[in-house]
Structure formats: C-alpha cells, structure tokens
N, C-alpha and C positions, 0 to 999 in steps of 0.2 A: 505494500498499502502507499510507504513512504518514497519509493524508487516511480510508481507511476502517479501520483504527487508532485516529485521532484519535477521525473517528465514534464508534464503539463505545465507547472509554472518556469522553467525554464525558458518555456516557451510561450509567453505570454508573452514577449514583445512580438516575436512573429505575429500572434493574434490578434491585436491589438491593431498595429501596424497594417497588420492585412486585410481587415473587415473597416477601418477608419479611412486607409488612403483606398479603397476597392467603393468607399459607397462616395466619399467625398472626389472622388475624379469622376469618377463616372456622373453621378449627378453635375457637375460640372458642365464635362463634354456636351450630357445631353439636352443640358437649358440651355446650350447657344446655340447646338443646332435645330435640337425644334424650336428657338426662335428666330433662330435665320433663314429655315428651310419648310417650315410649318408640316416637313410629310412623313406619315407615319412611318413607311420601307429604310429612307434614307436613315432616321434616327433610331429606330431599332435597328440598325444594322451594325452601325456608326457604333451605337452601345453594343454589343456581343460586339467587334471588333477588338474595340477597345478589353474586353472583358479576358478574352481569351488571350490576347496580346500581353496587356500587363502584368495578368496569373504568372504567365511563364514565364517572363519578364522576372516580375518579384521573385516568385518561388528557385528561380537560378542564383539569381541573385544573391534572396540568401543562402541559398549552399553555399556558393562560389567563398563569400564576403564571411561564412563560418568555420567553416573548412579552410581558408587562411588564418584563420584565430585562431582553431586546434592545433593545427599545422605546428604554427608558434612557440606553442603551449608542449606540443609536447617534444622537442626542441629542446626546448626549458629540462625538464622535467627528465630528458635524457644527459644533458650535462651534468644538472644535478645528478643522477645517482653513477654518471662516472668519477665525481667529484667525492661524492659519499666512498665509494670503492678504490680509489687512488687515497684520499685522504681521510681516514673515515675523523679522524682527534681534531683535525683540526677543521674542521664540520662540526662537531660537536662543544669547543669552546666557540661559535659562532653560534651556535644557536645558545646557548649559555648565553650570549650578549643582544642575542633576539629577545629570551624572555626577561632579561635584565629592562630591553627596553620602551617591553608590552608592560615595567609596568611588578614584575614579582618577584621575589625576596635570593638577593642570592643565593642561597644556603641553596633554597626551596631552584631554584633554575637549573643550578648545575645537581642536585638528584633528578629531577622533571629529562635532564640532560641527557644525565645518566642509562637511566629507566630506557630512552625512545629510542636513544644506539643500542641496545640491543636486540630491537626485532626493527632490520631493515626495510620492514615497510611502512611505520611505528615511523621509523629515521625520517624516510624516504615526504610520509607525509604531514610532519614538521615543519621542516626544512621548508616545501612547494607550495605549504598554509604561509608563514615566517618572516621569509626572503622570498618566497617570489608570485603572493601575495595567490595560488594557486590551489585547489582543490582537484589529484589524480583521477579522483573518479567523477570530480563531478565539471569534463571539460562540456568544449562546445556540443551540441548534435545536427554537425551540417546537416545530414537526409531528411533528422525528424524536423529539425525549425522551414527546409526550402518548402517539404511538405504541407506544414501549417500555414505560412505565407502562402502556397500555392490554392490551398479549399477555401482560407479567409479574407482569400481578396472576391475571389471569384464568387463566396457567400453575402460579399457587401458589395458586390460591384450588380450582380439583381438585384438588392430590393430598393434601387431608383426606379432598375429599366423595368417592372411589367406589370407600370400603370400605362405605360404604352402601347401593352397589349389590347388595350380593352379601353381609352377611354380617347373623345377627341384631344390637338397637340394640346389647345387651353390649358382642360379640365386634369393632363396628365399632367404638367412643370405639374402644379401646383401641388399633385397625390405624390406624383412621386418626390418632390420638394418635404411636405408633409415626412413622407413614411420616413423619407429620411434623415431626416431629420430627428423623427423619433427612435430610430434606429441611433443612431447616432449620443442620442442624448439615452438611453436603456445600454450603450454599452463606458459610457462614460459613469454609468453608477455601479456594473458591474467589475469596472479597473478598478473602484472604490473597498474586494474586496483585499482586494495586494496590498495596496495603498493606502489609506485607511485616510481619503482627503474625503471630504465633503460631498458626499452627492451630489446635492444642486450645480456646487461649484463643475466637478467635474463635467456631466454634463452641461452645463451650460456654456463650458469650454469648447466640447466638441466641439456643439451646435453652430457655437457659432465660427469659427473656423468652414465647416460648412458651406452656410448661407454665407459666406464671404464672397467662395467658388460658385456659389451657386449667380451671387450674382455678378464676379468678372464675368462666365462664360455667358448669362445674358445681356448682358453688352454689348461684348464683341458678338454674338451671336447679332442681336442690331443691328450693330452697325456696319455687318458686313452685308446684312440683309441693305441696310438702307444704300448701303458704299457700292453692292455689286448691283 
C-alpha cells in the first residue's frame, strides 16, 4: 500500500500538469477557432488534433526529462558506491560531519555513523540522503510519469471539447468555458489534499489562468475573423 501511494504521489505533478494544461490549452484553442470560424467541423477537428499531438508531446517530454534526471541520479549513486567501497573510513567520517551539521550531538553522530557503516545498503542510503539529497528507492520513474502525463492531458483536453459535439457554436463556447472552469476549480480543490492550501484559493487560481487563456483565444479569433 505504501509503495502504491508513493507511486501516485510521485506522479501528482504529471497528473495536475497534464489535466491543467489539457484543459487550458484546448480551451484557448477552441475558443479562438470557434470565434474566428464559427464552423463546427473545423473546431472539432482542430480540438482533436491539439489533444492528440499535445498529449503525445507532453507524455514523451515528461518521459525524456524524467529519464535524464534519473540517469544523473543513478550516476551520482554509482559514484557514491565506488567511494564507499574504496575508502569507507573517509566516508564514515564524512557521514559523522553531515550528522553533526544536521544538529545531532557529536557522540550520537559517531554512534550512528558506525552503525550505518556496518551495513552497505544502509550506509549508501544514508550517504545518498545526507550528502546527495537522494533516496535510492525513490528515484524518478520515467515511464510511469510519461503515461500519467499522456492520459491526464487527454482527459483534460476532452472536457472543453465535448460541448462542441452537441451545441451550436455560441452556446458551445459558453458551456465549454463553464465546464473547463468547473473542472479546473475541482482540480485545484483536489490538489489541496497534498498541498494543504485553502481549497478556494487553489481552485480560483486555476480558474483565473484558464480565464486568461480563454480571453486571449477569443480575442485572437475575433481579430483573425476581422482582418482575414
């Protein structure tokens, strides 16, 4: 259960970013194209293209960036392992210094470092955490992050697109914006479970960003319709 909970928490960034960006980006594009063309077919096709292309791009981007971070962390851990193997006494003295720097009493720091040095895995975890600020068991999970990002963006993008399948353009713009704002407000409220922020502030913040995106999209669409 703990590992499952950590797996989801580790990907909360991708989930929130994916859904938020999916809603905001798609909403902005749809409002702009709808205002500029007033054409259902063009709006829906454009929305689908944005969702498909951006979800793949975001998913791949998340995977590659997380993979790079993991590779750097793995290299650091590999170097730390070599140092522990080649000069364990020097590493033990360094661990004592790190304990003392963190506020532990000298005698207790000596005892803790001695105990840690008796177990190679524990020694590595302590040095990685204290010196490198890493946890060997909690490295980035590139594939998991990429999958979360991919599907989160699709879910977010579909929310503002659905009204255009069933309503005339003017009403679809209003409903699309409404459901997008509601979805973002709910997303902001959900994130407070992890951030402990006030739910109204978190929700309003996301709605404000979406409102700006929708307004910009609408103005660009109207300008294009006027000048073109």
